[in-house]
N, C-alpha and C positions, 0 to 999 in steps of 0.2 A: 516581452523582449527587453533585455537589459539596456539601460541607457549607456551611451558611449561618448567619449570626448575625442574630437579630432583637432590636432594641432598642426598648423602649417606655418612656415616661416619663409621669408624672402632673404636672399643673399645678393650682395653686390660685389661682383668680381670683374676681372678684365674680360674683354670680349674674345670669342673664338678660341683658337688653340692656346691662348695665353691664360685662359680661365683657371687651370690648375696651379698657376704660379702665384702662390700666396703663402703666408705663414700665420693665418688666422689674425687675431688682433695684433700680434707682433709685427704684422706688415706695416703698421703705422710707424714703427721704428726702422724698418728696412723697406721703404717704399719702392714702387716700380721704377721711379726715376733714378734712384740711387743704384739699383741693380743694373739698369740700362747704361748708366754712366761708367761703372767699372767694367762692364762688358765691352763698351766702345773703346775704353782706354787700353784694355788688354788684348783687343783684337778678337774677342770671343763672340761677337754678335754674328748670328747665322746669316748666310748669304741669301737664303730663301726661307720662307715660313714653313716650318716642319710641324709634324705632330708633337715634337718635343723642342720648342724654341729654347734658346739658351737661357732666357730669363726664367722659364719654368724649371729648367734643370738646376739653376742656382737655388731656387726655393726648395726643390726636391732634396738637395744636399743639406740645406738647413733643417728641413723637416726630418731628415735622417738622424740628425743630432738629437732631436726631441724624442725619437723612437729608435734607440740604438739596438734593441733586442730583436728586431725583425728584419726580414729581407727587403730589398728595394721595391719589389712588386707590392709588398704589404704597405710600405710607406706611401707608394703611389695611390693605393686604395684609400688611405686616410686623407691624402690631399684632395681626393675627388669625392669623398663620401658625402659631402654637403652640397654637391653640384648636380643632384638628381634632376633630370629633365633636360640637361645640356648635352650636346653632342661632344663627348669626351673620348679621347684616344685611349686605347687599351694596349700599351706597349708590352713587348716581351721583356724578360729579364736581360736578354742579349741587347735589345735596343736601349734599355736604360743604362747598361754598362757602357755601350758605345757613346751615348750622349754625355755621360760623366767624363769619359776620356776626352771627348771633343772640347768640353768647356775648360778642363784643366784646373789648376790651383790658383792661377793669377787673379781671376775675378774674386775668389774668396779672400785672398790676401788683400786685394783692394778694398773689399767691404770692411775687413778688420781694421785697416788703416783709417778708414773714414769714421768708424764707430768707436775705436779705442779712445780712452781718455777718461777723466773723472766725470761724474754726473754733473749736469749743467746747473742744477738747483743752487741758488745762493744761500749760504748759511745752513746747509744740511747738517743736522746734529751729529756730532762725533767725528766729523771729517778732518777738523783742524785742531792743532794744539798750539796755543799762543801765536795764532796767525799763520802757522805753517801747515801745509797739506801733508798729512801723515801717510807715507807710502812704505811698502816693503818689497823686497826681492827674495825669492827662494826658488828652488827647483824640485822637480819630482820626476819619476820614471813612469812611462805609459807603455803597456804591452801592445805589440802589433802581431798580426797573424804570422804563423811560422811557415811562410812560403819561401821558395828559393830566391825570388826577387828581393824580398825583404831581408833575407839573411845576407845578401850581398852588401847591405848598408848598415843594418842594425844587428848588434851582437846579443847573444843570450847571456843571462845571468843565473848564477846558482840560486836555486829555490830552497825553501825550508827543509825539504826532504833530501837535500843533497844532490838532486839531479838538476838538469838544465831546464829553465823555464822558457817562456816565450821570448823572442827578441824584443828589445825595448828601445824607446827613444827617450831623450832627455828634454824636458820642457822647463823653461824658466819664465816666470811672469813677474811683472812689476804691477802691483795692485794699489789702489787707494784703500787704505785700511777701513775707513769709515763706511764706505758703501760696497767694498769688494769689487768695484768695477776695475777692469783691466786697462792699464795705461799702455802696456806694451808686452810683447811676448817674443820668445825666440826658442827654437827647438832644433834638434838634430841628433846624430848618433851619440851613443853614450861613450864612445871612444874619446870624446872631449869632455872634460870635467865642467862643473858649474862655473868655476872662475874663468874658464875660457869663453863661455857664452855671456857672462854677466856684462862685460864691457859694451856689448851691442845694445844693451838696454839704457845706457847712459844718454843716448840721443833724446830720450823722452823726459829727461830731468831738466829742471830750470830753477831759477831763484824762487823762493817761497815754498820750497818743499823740504821735508826731512825724510830720509830713507833709513829704514830699520833693517839691519843685516845680522845674520847669525855668524858664528865663529869661522865658518868655512869661507866667508867673504872678507875676512879681516886682512886683506891684501893691500899693501902700500900703494901699488899702482892703481888699483880700483878706487881707493879712497881719494887719491889725488885727482883722478879723472872726474869723479863725482863733484869734488870741490870746485873744479874749474867751471862747471856748469852754473855755479851759484847755489846749488842745493846743499843741504847739510846732511851729515851722517851720524847715526847712532848705531854702533856695532859692538857686539860682544867679542872679547878676545880671550885667549887663554890666560889663566891667572898668573902663570909664570913668565908671561911675555915681558921682556925688559924694555921699559919705557922710562926715560929720564924724568926726574921730578925737577921742574924749573921754578915752580912757585906753588905754594899751598894756599888754598882758599878756606874761608871760615866754614863752608858747608861740608868740608871733609874731602872735597875733590882737589885735584892738582892740575897745574898746567904742564903739558909735555909736548912732544913732537912725534909725529908719525911720518917719517921721511921729511918732505918739505912742508908738511901741513901742521900748523899749531892745533893741538887738541887738548881736551880735558879728559882726565882719567877719573872714573868713579869706581871705587871698590866697595862692595856691599855684601852683607849676609841677608838672605831672605829665609824666614822661618814660616813654614806652613803647618798649621795645627788643625787636626781633625779629632773626631771621637776615638780614633785608633792610635793617636799619639802625635808627635811633632817631628818634623824633618827640616833640617837646615842645610842650605847650600850657599856656596860662595860664588860671586860673579864679579867680573871686571868689565866695565863698559867704557868705551871711548867715543867721544863726540867732538864734532867741529864747532859746537856751540860753546865758546870759551868764556862767556860772561856768567858767573855764578849767580848774580843778582837777577838777571833777565830770565835765566833758565836754571832754577835750583836743582841740585843733584837728586833730591828725593822725588821730584816730579819726573825727571828723566828716567829714573828706575821704573816708576809706574808706567810711563809711556812705552817703555821697551816691551811690555807685555802685549801691546797691540800688534807686535810682529806675528803673533799667532793667527791673525786674520787671514794671512796668505795661506796658512795651512788649512783653514776652513774653506777657502776658495777651492783648493785641490780636493777636499772632501766632497764639496758640492759637484765638482766636475766628474771625478772618478767614481764616486760611490752613489750620489743621488741621481745624476744624469745617466752615466754609463752603467750604473749598477754593478761595478766591478768587472765589467766585460772587457774583452780584448777589442781593439778597433776592428773595423771591417776590412779595410783596404789591403790588398795583397801585393801591392807594388809601392816603392818609395814615393812615386809621384801621387798615387792615390792616397797614401798616408798624409802627405802634405796638404792635399785638398781637404781631407777629412778633419785634420787638426784645426785648420783655419775655420772650417764650417762650425766645429765645436766651440771654438773661441768666440766666434760671432754670435752664436746662439746663446752662450753663457752671458756675453756682454749685454745683449738686448734684454734678457731676463733681469739682469741686475739693474739696468737703466729703468725698466718698467717699475721695479720695486722702489728704486730711489725716487722716481717721480711721484709715486704714491705717498711715501712717507714724508716727502717734502711739503705736501699739502696740509699736514698736521704739524703745526709748530712744536718743536721740541721732541718729536717722535724720532727715536734713534733707529736708523736702518737695520741695526742688529735685531730689532724686534720683529722684522718682517720675515715670514716663513718662505724659504726658498722652495720647499716642496709644494706649498700651495700655489706659488707662481708658476712652477713647472707644470703641475698637473692641470691647472686652469688653462695654460697655454696649449697643452695637448688637446683638451676638450674643445677649445675654440677653433683649433686648426681642423679637427674632424668636422666641425659644424660649418666651416668656412665663414665664421662669424666675424664681423667688424673688419673685414679686409679693406674696404673702402669706407672712410669716415663720411657719414651722411649728416651727423649732428656734432656739435661741439661737446666733447667729452674729455676733460683733462685727465681724469683718473683711469677710466676704462674698467672693464670687467675684472681684469687681472688685479688692478689696484684696489678695487672695491673688496674683492675677496681677501686680499692680503690685509687690508685695513680692518676688515670685520673680524679677523682672528689674529691680532697681533700677539706675539709671544710675550711672556713676562720679562722684566728686566733681567739681564744675565746675572746669575748668582756667582759668588766666589766659590769655585769648586776645584777639586784636584783629582786627578786620575793618573796612575803610572802609565808610561808608554809601554804597552805590551802588544803582542800579536794576538788579536781577538779570534782569528780563525786560521789556525795553522793548516798547511797542506797535509801534513801527517800528524795524527794525534799521538804518535809514538815519539815525536820529536820534542814534545813539551817537557819541561823540566820543572818539577815542584808544583805547588799550588798557586794559581794565578787569581788574584783578587780583582774582579772587574767592577766592584761596587764604586759608585760615585758618591763622595762624601762632601758635605758642606764644610767649608774651611774658613779659617781666619789667617790673614797674612800680616806679618810684621817685618819691617825693613830696618836694618841697621847699617849705617854708612861707616866704613872703616877708613882709617888713615892709610893712604897709599905708602907702601914701604919704599924707601930709597934703595935703588939697585946698587 
């Protein structure tokens, strides 16, 4: 008879019908007490103990963000897979839908408000520049199901093949560029543009921050609103924007005004060289940091490149977590619930990664693999592992796996912005080179022209 191995494990979860309410090891960042608090504040706590208590439903919604490609009954099976031997409810799809409607979006929004913000670690590598927390604001579109209810609030946009795609919502986030943690977010119909939503993110800015913005946000009223919070701005503007030259500085920048705000203007040329040749572009940056000695122009130009971290955040949310899928919810209320659940899930993953890299002095959070953290979290949820902490473990399984396989320092690379997967192959024009090349970058500061 062949020898065999038998493996058994113990799990520690909440008692009774609350047992399925967990998020694996991520429960340490979203503990029972936090969920109960937001449910109490939003009036979402159940009046009697059900097979699906409200706390369990909140964790179900968060688990749904970890497993976006499956139905809610399959999500439930993953929540309960590690609870063998316990008396666990087996709800129908209809019961799960009713429970999600009963809880609503407010508790998920409450969780997001409690968790949003920069990682708490002191001195995390790459988060600050000359003492300022580096942040960025940008927007993206997310597709929602093409249901009559969603069509009443969200409009369709033309797709690559000329037809109408799914209805979309507009999401804007304020991120900490060093850790890609979310400081704030706002979303709604695409009938409102990015500059209509952006002022609602100003509430989360304060002294000691610098906000990086692209040309779409170079709006006088927005810059003035950010400045009133004590935060600083570094924004790209159109090259032909007329800005008066009030004083010239030795580093090539000049003093000017944007409305009622004193600003510095930096004109530059950036040349990217690869084995395929060289490409030069002209850029005009405007900043509220007006002292050229404390904040040299060349450093500001390099700092502006960090704005792309918010684009990477959207890549992680839309491509890595969602896999390019449309959201599930078929009503605007359900969409709001799902988006807040997705933001909470992304935030706790990012916090877990930041906590891990903070234990290694000098380790840049950029080197932490988001895919490793995401897939480890999925595994631990299915196992119902580390739901309740029984020993002191500052890093955890997620952190250990991330630290064991840190990525190399980011190389200087260039890649043209192209559609990698068009809806219609007949819509492509010409030959698209998708090769990633190693690059060298040179910066030349230009003398700002007098208008």
